[in-house]
C-alpha positions as semicolon CSV with decimal commas, in nm:
position;residue;x (nm);y (nm);z (nm)
1;M;7,432;13,218;19,853
2;K;7,602;13,430;19,603
3;Y;7,968;13,482;19,599
4;K;8,194;13,729;19,460
5;I;8,369;13,527;19,228
6;L;8,784;13,654;19,199
7;S;9,008;13,582;18,886
8;I;9,373;13,553;18,933
9;A;9,593;13,781;18,756
10;Y;9,814;13,549;18,655
11;T;9,740;13,362;18,348
12;V;9,587;13,001;18,407
13;G;9,425;12,997;18,055
14;G;9,570;12,675;17,807
15;L;9,741;12,488;18,124
16;L;9,533;12,193;18,077
17;L;9,559;11,949;17,836
18;F;9,673;12,209;17,512
19;A;10,034;12,353;17,452
20;C;9,955;12,760;17,453
21;S;9,672;12,732;17,262
22;D;9,375;12,950;17,263
23;F;9,131;12,660;17,368
24;L;9,151;12,719;17,698
25;E;9,262;13,122;17,741
26;E;9,058;13,273;17,951
27;K;9,074;13,679;18,010
28;S;9,064;13,801;18,407
29;Q;8,736;13,960;18,466
30;S;8,922;14,137;18,737
31;E;9,319;14,239;18,825
32;V;9,233;14,125;19,221
33;I;9,507;13,895;19,327
34;P;9,381;13,635;19,605
35;T;9,535;13,677;19,915
36;T;9,342;13,603;20,208
37;T;9,197;13,261;20,270
38;T;8,877;13,433;20,211
39;D;9,003;13,500;19,898
40;Y;9,097;13,185;19,819
41;R;8,744;12,994;19,959
42;E;8,547;13,273;19,751
43;L;8,783;13,173;19,413
44;L;8,669;12,803;19,461
45;V;8,355;12,829;19,554
46;G;8,327;13,026;19,217
47;S;8,568;12,833;19,006
48;G;8,605;12,517;19,169
49;Y;8,259;12,351;19,304
50;P;8,038;12,253;19,065
51;N;7,822;12,498;18,893
52;N;7,458;12,504;18,801
53;T;7,543;12,507;18,444
54;E;7,757;12,261;18,361
55;P;7,674;11,989;18,101
56;A;7,827;11,689;18,253
57;D;7,493;11,554;18,354
58;F;7,359;11,400;18,028
59;T;7,441;11,053;18,164
60;Y;7,017;11,026;18,248
61;Y;6,904;10,949;17,920
62;F;7,175;10,646;17,913
63;G;7,026;10,453;18,157
64;D;6,788;10,139;18,179
65;D;6,529;10,372;18,388
66;V;6,401;10,657;18,118
67;E;6,194;10,602;17,808
68;L;6,059;10,891;17,558
69;N;5,717;11,003;17,662
70;F;5,487;10,852;17,452
71;Y;5,157;10,899;17,626
72;N;5,150;11,259;17,409
73;A;5,197;11,328;17,065
74;E;5,356;11,644;17,174
75;Y;5,631;11,547;17,322
76;I;5,730;11,294;17,095
77;N;5,717;11,566;16,813
78;S;5,897;11,839;17,068
79;S;6,233;11,984;16,954
80;E;6,368;11,868;17,326
81;A;6,260;11,491;17,151
82;L;6,495;11,550;16,902
83;R;6,784;11,734;17,103
84;Y;6,826;11,448;17,340
85;S;6,779;11,196;17,090
86;L;7,136;11,121;17,001
87;M;7,199;11,051;17,392
88;Y;6,883;10,854;17,427
89;T;7,024;10,604;17,151
90;W;7,337;10,593;17,232
91;Q;7,524;10,788;16,936
92;P;7,886;10,832;16,935
93;A;7,833;11,191;16,810
94;S;7,634;11,274;17,109
95;T;7,941;11,342;17,329
96;E;8,013;11,619;17,055
97;G;8,006;11,996;17,085
98;D;7,631;12,079;17,286
99;G;7,524;11,688;17,165
100;L;7,380;11,781;16,828
101;G;7,667;11,616;16,689
102;D;7,893;11,835;16,514
103;P;8,259;11,669;16,520
104;V;8,399;12,025;16,444
105;N;8,174;12,207;16,653
106;E;8,443;12,535;16,742
107;N;8,200;12,517;17,089
108;A;8,440;12,338;17,255
109;G;8,373;12,508;17,531
110;S;8,061;12,338;17,584
111;T;8,128;11,973;17,601
112;A;8,155;11,814;18,005
113;Y;8,514;11,706;17,908
114;Y;8,603;12,123;17,868
115;A;8,317;12,175;18,171
116;I;8,526;11,934;18,420
117;Y;8,862;12,051;18,337
118;E;8,757;12,429;18,417
119;R;8,650;12,325;18,767
120;I;9,010;12,084;18,790
121;K;9,184;12,443;18,660
122;G;8,989;12,664;18,923
123;C;9,101;12,369;19,181
124;N;9,417;12,376;19,155
125;A;9,524;12,737;19,151
126;V;9,364;12,737;19,499
127;L;9,590;12,446;19,606
128;D;9,906;12,593;19,417
129;Y;9,868;12,989;19,671
130;I;9,675;12,867;19,959
131;D;9,957;12,777;20,179
132;D;10,102;13,117;20,161
133;A;9,757;13,259;20,161
134;I;9,707;13,565;20,456
135;G;9,493;13,420;20,741
136;P;9,488;13,132;20,989
137;Q;9,633;12,800;20,924
138;A;9,311;12,621;21,017
139;E;9,101;12,807;20,751
140;K;9,397;12,705;20,485
141;D;9,389;12,347;20,630
142;R;9,007;12,362;20,551
143;V;9,022;12,528;20,207
144;K;9,268;12,302;20,091
145;A;9,093;12,002;20,193
146;E;8,773;12,105;20,025
147;A;8,970;12,220;19,689
148;L;9,158;11,820;19,716
149;A;8,821;11,654;19,730
150;I;8,622;11,878;19,466
151;R;8,924;11,819;19,248
152;A;8,895;11,422;19,303
153;F;8,527;11,451;19,293
154;H;8,571;11,613;18,952
155;Y;8,865;11,319;18,843
156;F;8,566;11,066;18,954
157;K;8,340;11,200;18,722
158;L;8,567;11,229;18,390
159;V;8,747;10,915;18,460
160;N;8,389;10,749;18,475
161;L;8,246;10,946;18,169
162;Y;8,589;10,862;17,945
163;G;8,775;10,541;18,114
164;E;8,678;10,207;18,104
165;P;8,514;10,084;18,481
166;Y;8,773;10,001;18,692
167;N;8,637;9,676;18,822
168;H;8,694;9,590;18,459
169;N;9,012;9,738;18,328
170;K;9,190;9,983;18,522
171;D;9,500;9,942;18,302
172;A;9,267;10,098;18,021
173;L;9,357;10,471;17,902
174;G;9,150;10,727;18,106
175;V;9,202;11,090;18,146
176;P;9,493;11,356;18,160
177;L;9,606;11,441;18,528
178;K;9,687;11,784;18,538
179;L;9,751;11,854;18,920
180;N;9,903;12,231;18,900
181;S;9,852;12,577;18,744
182;T;10,143;12,595;18,571
183;M;10,178;12,644;18,202
184;T;10,309;12,394;17,965
185;E;10,411;12,394;17,615
186;D;10,349;11,987;17,645
187;F;10,061;11,803;17,516
188;L;9,919;11,587;17,777
189;P;9,886;11,234;17,717
190;R;9,596;11,015;17,855
191;N;9,665;10,878;18,220
192;T;9,553;10,540;18,295
193;V;9,227;10,414;18,469
194;A;9,455;10,336;18,794
195;E;9,679;10,638;18,764
196;V;9,334;10,856;18,783
197;Y;9,229;10,640;19,082
198;D;9,519;10,627;19,264
199;T;9,534;11,007;19,270
200;I;9,125;11,019;19,350
201;V;9,246;10,857;19,670
202;A;9,591;11,014;19,777
203;N;9,367;11,374;19,721
204;L;9,116;11,231;19,958
205;K;9,352;11,097;20,235
206;T;9,549;11,469;20,252
207;A;9,166;11,610;20,214
208;C;9,056;11,378;20,509
209;A;9,379;11,412;20,712
210;L;9,335;11,790;20,658
211;M;8,977;11,835;20,773
212;D;8,864;11,556;21,020
213;P;9,035;11,761;21,316
214;L;8,850;12,113;21,234
215;P;8,499;12,143;21,346
216;I;8,207;12,016;21,092
217;L;8,026;12,259;20,957
218;R;7,669;12,167;20,786
219;K;7,453;12,352;20,510
220;N;7,695;12,597;20,353
221;Y;7,742;12,442;20,030
222;R;8,060;12,343;20,119
223;I;8,187;11,974;20,118
224;N;8,242;11,893;20,463
225;Q;8,389;11,592;20,672
226;P;8,128;11,311;20,660
227;A;8,031;11,425;20,262
228;T;8,398;11,372;20,221
229;H;8,450;11,023;20,362
230;T;8,105;10,921;20,197
231;F;8,271;11,024;19,865
232;F;8,536;10,811;19,964
233;S;8,361;10,510;20,031
234;R;8,191;10,529;19,680
235;V;8,553;10,537;19,517
236;Y;8,665;10,203;19,731
237;L;8,307;10,051;19,663
238;Y;8,422;10,132;19,283
239;M;8,759;9,970;19,306
240;D;8,645;9,688;19,476
241;N;8,823;9,786;19,835
242;F;8,513;9,673;20,017
243;E;8,696;9,684;20,305
244;A;8,798;10,106;20,303
245;C;8,473;10,106;20,193
246;V;8,296;10,019;20,487
247;A;8,590;10,231;20,713
248;E;8,512;10,510;20,524
249;A;8,174;10,495;20,582
250;N;8,205;10,415;20,958
251;K;8,393;10,736;20,959
252;A;8,121;10,919;20,842
253;L;7,865;10,800;20,998
254;S;8,051;10,841;21,350
255;Q;8,059;11,229;21,231
256;G;7,739;11,271;21,314
257;A;7,542;11,149;20,943
258;V;7,201;11,043;20,994
259;L;6,957;10,885;20,804
260;Q;6,604;11,077;20,814
261;D;6,264;10,917;20,820
262;I;6,077;11,077;20,515
263;T;5,771;10,804;20,564
264;T;5,594;11,059;20,801
265;G;5,603;11,463;20,940
266;S;5,675;11,754;20,776
267;F;5,890;11,501;20,476
268;A;5,598;11,305;20,384
269;G;5,416;11,463;20,090
270;S;5,730;11,731;20,030
271;T;6,026;11,783;19,851
272;Y;6,308;11,622;20,024
273;L;6,646;11,688;19,848
274;N;6,729;12,028;20,011
275;Y;6,919;12,115;20,333
276;N;6,554;12,088;20,544
277;N;6,699;11,735;20,516
278;P;6,918;11,660;20,812
279;E;7,037;11,386;20,591
280;I;7,222;11,585;20,344
281;E;7,601;11,642;20,396
282;W;7,629;11,826;20,096
283;M;7,450;11,974;19,786
284;F;7,555;12,149;19,502
285;G;7,508;12,159;19,100
286;A;7,141;12,212;18,950
287;D;7,014;11,937;18,740
288;A;6,858;11,952;18,372
289;Q;6,625;11,702;18,413
290;A;6,459;11,891;18,652
291;N;6,062;11,915;18,527
292;Q;6,225;11,689;18,259
293;S;5,896;11,555;18,064
294;T;6,022;11,426;17,767
295;Y;6,200;11,142;17,838
296;I;6,112;11,034;18,181
297;P;6,060;10,723;18,420
298;K;6,035;10,393;18,246
299;P;5,711;10,204;18,375
300;D;5,885;9,875;18,478
301;F;6,144;10,087;18,713
302;L;5,809;10,203;18,867
303;D;5,640;9,912;18,936
304;S;5,927;9,793;19,110
305;F;5,853;10,059;19,407
306;D;5,534;9,978;19,694
307;K;5,318;10,223;19,542
308;V;5,134;10,263;19,823
309;N;5,405;10,280;20,088
310;D;5,708;10,424;19,915
311;S;5,732;10,789;20,016
312;R;6,047;10,816;19,745
313;Y;5,752;10,686;19,529
314;R;5,486;10,878;19,691
315;F;5,666;11,213;19,634
316;G;5,954;11,161;19,399
317;F;5,748;11,165;19,147
318;A;5,430;11,402;18,987
319;F;5,223;11,263;18,747
320;G;5,097;11,352;18,409
321;Y;4,832;11,390;18,224
322;N;4,523;11,184;18,341
323;Q;4,813;11,029;18,602
324;Q;4,913;10,791;18,275
325;Y;5,319;10,879;18,346
326;A;5,528;10,996;18,577
327;L;5,765;11,301;18,593
328;V;6,029;11,352;18,838
329;N;5,991;11,560;19,110
330;K;6,158;11,466;19,429
331;W;6,446;11,759;19,423
332;I;6,233;12,034;19,234
333;T;6,316;12,361;19,412
334;G;6,431;12,585;19,147
335;V;6,576;12,423;18,837
336;L;6,889;12,646;18,923
337;D;6,880;12,602;19,287
338;P;7,164;12,354;19,395
339;N;6,965;11,993;19,377
340;Q;7,231;11,719;19,378
341;S;7,329;11,592;19,695
342;I;7,561;11,362;19,905
343;R;7,396;11,208;20,184
344;T;7,360;10,938;20,457
345;A;7,163;10,711;20,246
346;E;7,467;10,643;20,012
347;T;7,695;10,606;20,320
348;V;7,433;10,291;20,413
349;L;7,400;10,154;20,113
350;N;7,784;10,190;20,037
351;R;7,806;10,014;20,349
352;A;7,566;9,756;20,336
353;E;7,690;9,628;19,959
354;A;8,052;9,637;20,074
355;N;7,955;9,422;20,356
356;A;7,789;9,182;20,133
357;Q;8,056;9,160;19,899
358;L;8,283;9,080;20,219
359;G;8,003;8,801;20,327
360;H;7,883;9,020;20,635
361;L;7,531;8,936;20,544
362;T;7,395;9,048;20,900
363;E;7,561;9,367;20,926
364;A;7,439;9,435;20,552
365;M;7,086;9,318;20,602
366;A;7,038;9,556;20,889
367;D;7,196;9,866;20,697
368;L;6,904;9,801;20,470
369;N;6,673;9,725;20,692
370;D;6,757;10,027;20,815
371;L;6,716;10,251;20,509
372;R;6,396;10,089;20,407
373;R;6,222;10,165;20,768
374;T;6,281;10,558;20,653
375;R;6,167;10,537;20,319
376;I;5,855;10,278;20,340
377;L;5,579;10,322;20,595
378;G;5,483;10,019;20,759
379;Y;5,816;9,848;20,665
380;I;5,870;9,491;20,791
381;D;6,235;9,400;20,853
382;E;6,345;9,104;20,580
383;N;6,618;8,890;20,618
384;I;6,799;8,791;20,310
385;T;7,062;8,502;20,395
386;D;7,151;8,447;20,050
387;K;7,484;8,668;19,910
388;N;7,416;8,710;19,600
389;Q;7,028;8,786;19,640
390;L;7,108;9,051;19,909
391;I;7,364;9,259;19,686
392;E;7,094;9,205;19,405
393;A;6,858;9,399;19,658
394;I;7,071;9,642;19,809
395;R;7,141;9,751;19,397
396;N;6,787;9,779;19,338
397;E;6,732;9,986;19,635
398;R;7,039;10,215;19,516
399;G;6,878;10,280;19,178
400;K;6,546;10,372;19,350
401;E;6,692;10,566;19,618
402;F;6,988;10,762;19,398
403;C;6,708;10,750;19,059
404;Y;6,755;11,043;18,811
405;E;7,055;11,215;19,050
406;N;7,306;11,088;18,789
407;F;7,450;10,751;18,980
408;R;7,270;10,544;18,751
409;W;7,517;10,519;18,439
410;F;7,839;10,474;18,639
411;D;7,666;10,223;18,860
412;L;7,586;9,995;18,560
413;R;7,885;10,046;18,425
414;R;8,078;9,896;18,765
415;Y;7,772;9,595;18,740
416;G;7,953;9,490;18,416
417;M;7,756;9,687;18,140
418;P;7,445;9,499;18,139
419;A;7,255;9,494;17,813
420;I;6,967;9,798;17,760
421;T;6,695;9,893;17,526
422;H;6,513;10,210;17,389
423;K;6,194;10,274;17,229
424;Y;6,207;10,561;17,017
425;Q;5,990;10,707;16,802
426;V;6,138;10,985;16,536
427;E;5,784;11,148;16,494
428;S;5,389;11,052;16,626
429;G;5,275;10,809;16,357
430;A;5,611;10,722;16,240
431;P;5,759;10,332;16,334
432;V;5,844;10,294;16,726
433;L;6,236;10,194;16,722
434;I;6,434;9,931;16,931
435;Y;6,800;10,086;17,010
436;T;7,027;9,850;17,157
437;L;7,340;9,914;17,350
438;R;7,492;9,584;17,382
439;E;7,665;9,411;17,716
440;K;8,006;9,557;17,753
441;D;7,914;9,782;17,444
442;P;8,221;10,018;17,377
443;F;7,996;10,299;17,440
444;Y;7,938;10,238;17,786
445;T;8,301;10,417;17,745
446;L;8,247;10,740;17,599
447;P;8,416;10,884;17,296
448;L;8,643;11,197;17,365
449;P;8,493;11,505;17,192
450;G;8,642;11,535;16,859
451;T;8,768;11,906;16,924
452;L;8,975;11,805;17,162
453;L;9,142;11,568;16,953
454;L;9,172;11,851;16,684
455;R;9,423;12,043;16,983
456;N;9,568;11,793;17,170
457;P;9,724;11,514;16,910
458;G;9,856;11,398;17,196
459;L;9,472;11,249;17,305
460;V;9,387;10,882;17,193
461;Q;9,056;10,815;17,096
462;N;8,828;10,571;17,277
463;P;8,706;10,270;17,040
464;S;8,327;10,395;17,094
465;A;8,389;10,662;16,847
466;T;8,438;10,460;16,538
467;M;8,124;10,234;16,579
468;G;7,947;10,418;16,343
469;E;7,549;10,536;16,381
470;R;7,396;10,315;16,603
471;K;7,053;10,174;16,429
472;G;6,706;10,135;16,557
473;E;6,507;9,823;16,425
């Protein structure tokens, strides 16, 4: 789907964090001024929605389910292995510039921090002017609701990259809130994690109030009502507000969100992360991990699947040379095609975990069984009656369902930031080194890119920036 991307004639550059600096300077691509709701919808799609080149999905390399491909010297010695080694070994320098560790890299625009704020800037521009647009009120409401939901989505990602987990320390520093497109001479400081989450919640409440009365649109690459409520349930789950999480998941399911049986029929043996799957409510972005062959699924994670009957294993992975190793394959329709999603599986798992936390074990177990029946051929319902064991089972299922879809790192943070080890080899024949991310390691909250601190003295750096180089043993 191609859209004409409009740019607004007034200056929006520099509006985020840096007083009139050229760091966020943006030159107009045209002199077209948006006036209609159609104009603003296209502006939002082109400048606010996640794009397919956003460098913010590197958390793949941080997780506990990924490992360097030791099966072939070609991969150990590859430039790709070296390029992503800073991320894979949790080095503070990995958040600088393009990830290669240059603390004074002038190419600050390649950082995830900058890229996400660029998208927020587009949302803010739409929100500031959509009420005055020419067009039906219902269309204004839809565009406004989408802009609010997408801005909340971006802030959720930012605060989970650069702020401490909400359920660990909500009073810690999060990220700056910039909620309009006006220029400012002030250097914006960091708001707290709680303040960012409060803004996310407020944005989503308004988005739902505006969007819910409208017809539900599907398969158009724009966030809709079930996707918004599912995302809202995720936010509440991360806040340990389990009652609200269940309520939002219920709303999504009442709006026609359905589970798709992928064990038989056309889904068996094919990719399933595309709009042919009725379970998917919103597709967005792209993912650098498509066709990844250097940093691959960990063998012990793969062993957690029922390799005979679990369809997520059968067609979620391809297998490399002589079937020695697995490659992530489930979403590949094209490297730059939208291949991330919000889908009903998350709605059900969010509700299951929240109900388990509340002690509603029967309801939680029903959701877990419902999901497994659509994933595992011949599945026989289980009945887990211990609360902690059920929560663990739901979280393990979540790890399988959303593996390598940029969920795991954020989930590990809210699970208590467990210790992780990664094996790395500089080159074939060199010693295999073990790198350790300690329990509650400061790196679970990423350092702010140093390039940004040079331009905004109002920002306070995270402790993870001063850890020094992490050594392997």
